[in-house]
N, C-alpha and C positions, 0 to 999 in steps of 0.2 A: 473505247476515247467517249464522253457522254459526247452529245453533238450540241449543243450550247457552246462547251470548252471548243470546240471545232471551227463556230463562227470564228469571222472575222470580228474584229468589235462594231466596227459601226454599224452593221449591219446588227449583230446585238442589241446594241443600241435602240436603232430602228425599229428592234422588234416587242425588245420592251414599252418602246412610245405605243407604237399600237396597242398596245396588251390598258392602256392607262385609258381607255376614250381618247384617244388622236391626239397627239400632239399639236399645240401652236405656236405661231410666232410669236416672238416677244411679242409685247405691247410697242407700237410704234412702227415695225416692219413690216406687219399684215399687207397692205393695201401696196408695197413697194413690192415685195416677195410674190403676190398674187399675177398682179400686171406685168413683170417681168419673166415668169414663166410661159403667159399667155405669146409677151411679145417673143419671145423666144420659141414658142412652137410655131406662131403664124409665119415668122421669120425662117425660121430653122438654120437657129443659133448655138452655140453654145453652151452650156448651162459654167456662169461665172461664178464665184466665189463673192459676198461683200464683203470686205475687211476694213472697216473703218481704222483709220489712221490715229496714230496716238495723240494725243494731244499736250503741250507744252507744260511740263512739271512748275508746279511753285515753287519757292523762294523755303525755304526752312526757316520753320518758328522761328528758332532760334536768331537765324541772320535778322528779321522785323522786329522780335519784342528788346520796346528800349525801357530802362529806366526809367521809373519815377523820382526824382524829388523827394526827400523825404523829411517833412516841415515838424519840429514840435515847437508846442504849445506851456510853458510850463505850467507844471497841475494844478501853482496857486489861481496864473491866471486863467486855465482853463475853468475854473472854479466858479472865477469873479463873471463866465461869459453863459453859468448857467439860465440869464435871465432873458437873454436870445436861442436858446438852447443850441448851442455850438459846443458844449460840453457834453452831449447826449453824443456829437456824432467823433466828436474826439474821446469817449472812453468806446465808442463801438467800432474805431480805428484800434487802439487798441486793444481789443476782444481777442479770444484766441480764434474763432474765425475770423473776424477783422484782418491780422497778420498774415491770413493765406486767400484771400479774395483776387476769385477767377478774375479776368482779365474784363466782364463785362458788368462784375460785380464792385471793383474798383472807379469804371465808371462809371456808373451810377451814385457811388457814394461819393467820388471828387464833385460831379454836378450837384446833387443837395447839400454839398458841403459849400460850395461855390454860393448858394443859393442862398441859406442860410449864412451865410459869412457878410454878402452883401445887404443884407436886414440890419445885421449889426453896426455895420461899419456906420449906417443911419444914428444910431445911437453915441450920446457923447461919455466917448471914454478917456478915461485919464490918462499921462501918461507917463510911465513907454509903456504901455498897453494899446496903445490907440495906435502908434504908427507899427509894432509891429505885428496887429491885428492888419492892417494896410500890407505891410511887406508880403504875408502869407496869401493876402488874397489875392495881388502881384503876382505872386509867383505860380498859384495854383493857377491863377487865366492863364498863364501861359506858358506851362505842361499839359493841360490841359487835352490839350490834339494828339499829343502822347500817349496818355486814355483811351482815346477814345481810335487812333490807329492800331492798338494793341488792342483792342476788341475785336477790330474790322477784318485785322490780319490774321489774328494768332485762335483767336474762339473757333474752340473743336467742332462744335455745331456747325458754324458758317462755314469752316473748312472744307466738309463734309459735302456740304450742300454743295459748294464746288466743284465736285466730283460727280463724273458722271456715275450714273443709274448703271445697272446690266440691262435694261427697259426701259424704253422711248413713251412719251404722251399716248394716250391712246386715240383711237378717231372718236372726236365728240364726246371724248371726256378730261373733263376739266377741271377733274378733282383738285382741290387742294391750288389751282389756281388764285383766285382772289384774293385769298388767304394769306397764299407769297406776297402777292404787291400789299395786301394791308401792311404784311410788317415791314418791306423793305422801303415801305414809307416813309412807317415809322420813325427805324431807322435815317430813311434823307429827316427827316422832320428835323429829328432832333441832333444832326450834323447842321443842320441851320442855323438852331438857336443857341447852339456852339458857336459858329462863327457871328454871330451879331452878339456874345456875349448876353442873350434872353435865359438867364439861370433858373430862372421861376417856370418860364416852360419847360427848360430843358428837366428838369427834376422830375416833374410831371409827365418824360415819357420812359417808360419802363424798360429797360435795351431786351429782361430778361423774358419779359412774355412776348415782343418779337421772335428770342430766337426758341424759344417754348412751341409757338407758332411756327417755323422754317426745322426743328427737330421731327415734330409728329408729322411735317409732307412732303415728299421728294419733288415734286415736282419742278423744280427749278433744275436735279439734276437728270432728270425724267426729257426734261426740256435738252439737254445740252447731249443725253443721249440721239436724239430724236434728229437735232440739224446737223451732226457730226456723219448716224447714221445714213440717212436722208445725202449727206453731201457728198458722204462714200460711194454711194448707191451711184447717183446716175454719174461720178466717175469713173464708175464702173461697166454700167451701159452705154452710155453717150457715143466712145469711143466705137465700136462694135452697129451701135443704129447709124452713125456719121459717118462710116466708111462701107453705108449704100449708099447708090445711085439711085434717088430718086426714081428716078426714069426708067433703070433695069425690071424695074416692079408690073411694068405696066406697058412691052414693050409692041404688042399688037392691041391697045384695047384695056379697058378693064377686064378686072378677074375676080373666080372664089380669092381668093387670098386675099386684092384689096377690100372685097368687101367686108372679111371675117377680118383684118385690120381695122375697120373703121370700125367694125363693133365694137373691140377691143380699146380701141381710142375715144373713145365713146360715153361706151359705159366703165373701162375701165381706168383710163387713164387721167379723162375730166372727171367724169362723177363722184370718181375716189382717191386715184390721188393726187391731183393737183387740188381739192378739196381736203383735202389730209393737208396738204402744203399753208394753205388759205393760215387753218388753223396755228399750225406750225411760227407763222407769219408775224400773225396777229399778238402773241401770246410773245413772242420775240422783242415786237417794234415796242409794247407797253413793258417790256420787266428792260432789257436792255437801259433804258435811259435812267432808270433808277440805282441801276449795278451802277453803270460808267457817276452818278452822280456822288454816289459812295465813295469810288476808289479811280478817281480821276489824279487824285495826289496821291496813288501806291504804289510800291514795287510790284504789288499783285496786278494792277491793269492788262501791262499786255498779256498775263495768263489768260486772263477773263476776257480781255477782249478777243484772241483768237478762239475759244471755247462758246464767245456768244455773239459775238458781232462778223470776226471773218469770217465763222462756218456761215451763220447767214445771207452774208453781201456771194460765199461761193455757192452759195443753193441754189441762188435765184438768179448766179448768171447759167449757170448747171442745167438750170429751166428750162431758160430763156436756150438757149445750144437745145434742148431737147424738140420744145417745139417748131421752131426751124425746123425742123429739118420735117418736120408733118408738114409744114407752109408750103417746102419745097417739095414735098412730095404733090401736096395736092394741087400744084402747078401745074406737076409734068402731070400727073396724073388726076384727072378730074373726078373724083367719087364723092367729093362733097368730105374731106377728112373734120374738113376744122370748117366746113361754111354753113 
């Protein structure tokens, strides 16, 4: 039998891994994994794999998509509005491309239509065209929130970005963070302009440009992975650590074990793990308010809250528990662990 065929799969993968210039932990896990290994060695703990829990599932697109009312203007009336440019928008909607608008393109169209129609209504029209245009304006203004929610809830790029990546945010690697915040802010500005019926300002914001940014950067997906992984890491490590009575580590004063533990705490937990978690906290605190502003009235809010807000809150609680154990250890075994 070939020797490779006789090897267990896990060992075979390990050998392949070593042959490829060494295997690295996925981004967003290296600091935690390294500290965990050192902690387990110095305290003689069993290795426990970290298994992040699955997040809540999103509602199906079909359950979120809402139909927009189809309003028709007579061709003769449409021709009459050429002086204010409304005829061009009507033609755009009736074109082959206009009939298959994506949710984002439809929102952009509806906003531009309202901005143009608002200008049109300032002209002196004869009846019944004047009343017809006013009625169309009212209908469009009342249904614009449907177009906005359709984009926020069913756009493929957005829904993909709200899924976790298979890796996290790397330490000191904020690639895509500022671009992501800018794209989210554009959506918030658009939503706010729509809410105050400032169609001119809303029409100057292109949702396609913001979506393009989110299509090219996976930062939100990576942040979600990092928050969930770190939270699951503490949920795995803390129970074993907290089960150790601090006083049991120094029954007759400081030991070599405590000296090594002090080094692990300072060099690997404080300098690397806690510093990394501080980065994640900053990213979450700057991005979550924008996400919340976009989805505060959405059926997707519970899922997004669990993925970005709840995970961050639980992570902070787990972190405090972890540090609390070291504080107790420092009180019972005075070797300056937290001094």
